[in-house]
C-alpha positions in Angstrom: 12.2 135.2 119.3 11.6 136.2 123.0 15.2 137.5 123.1 14.7 139.5 120.0 11.5 141.0 121.3 13.1 141.8 124.7 16.0 143.5 122.9 13.5 145.5 120.8 11.7 146.7 123.9 15.0 147.6 125.6 15.6 149.9 122.6 12.2 151.5 122.8 10.6 149.7 119.9 7.0 148.7 120.2 6.3 147.2 116.8 8.1 144.4 114.9 7.4 143.3 111.3 8.8 140.5 109.2 8.3 138.7 105.9 8.6 135.0 105.1 7.8 132.8 102.2 4.1 132.3 102.1 2.6 128.8 102.6 5.5 127.5 104.6 5.9 126.2 108.2 7.3 129.6 109.1 3.8 131.1 108.7 2.4 128.7 111.3 5.3 129.4 113.6 5.0 133.2 113.6 1.2 133.0 114.0 1.7 130.6 117.0 3.9 133.1 118.8 1.5 136.0 118.3 2.4 137.6 115.0 -0.5 138.9 112.9 -0.7 138.2 109.2 -0.9 141.5 107.4 -1.1 140.1 103.8 0.7 138.5 101.0 2.6 140.1 98.1 3.0 137.9 95.0 6.4 137.3 93.5 8.1 139.2 96.3 11.3 137.2 96.5 13.1 134.4 94.9 13.6 130.8 96.1 17.1 129.4 95.9 16.3 127.9 92.5 15.3 131.4 91.2 11.6 130.8 91.2 9.6 133.9 92.2 7.5 133.2 95.3 4.9 135.2 97.3 5.8 136.6 100.7 3.6 136.7 103.8 4.0 139.9 105.9 3.5 139.8 109.7 3.6 142.2 112.6 3.5 142.1 116.3 2.9 144.9 118.8 5.2 144.6 121.8 4.2 145.4 125.4 6.7 145.8 128.2 6.4 144.2 131.6 4.2 146.1 134.0 
């Protein structure tokens, strides 16, 4: 993720956002690396078995090196 964030900064981006299935290990991972949970949308995507599942939305403001 550091490489992704550095590449974003190199392109002049200062905000990243993402979605992941809610209530998964991914949520804890993104929170641990500084992403802020924006909210959850019910039935946003489908699991591989076709079951609708809520998605958690996250964002992170990037800051360049000073």
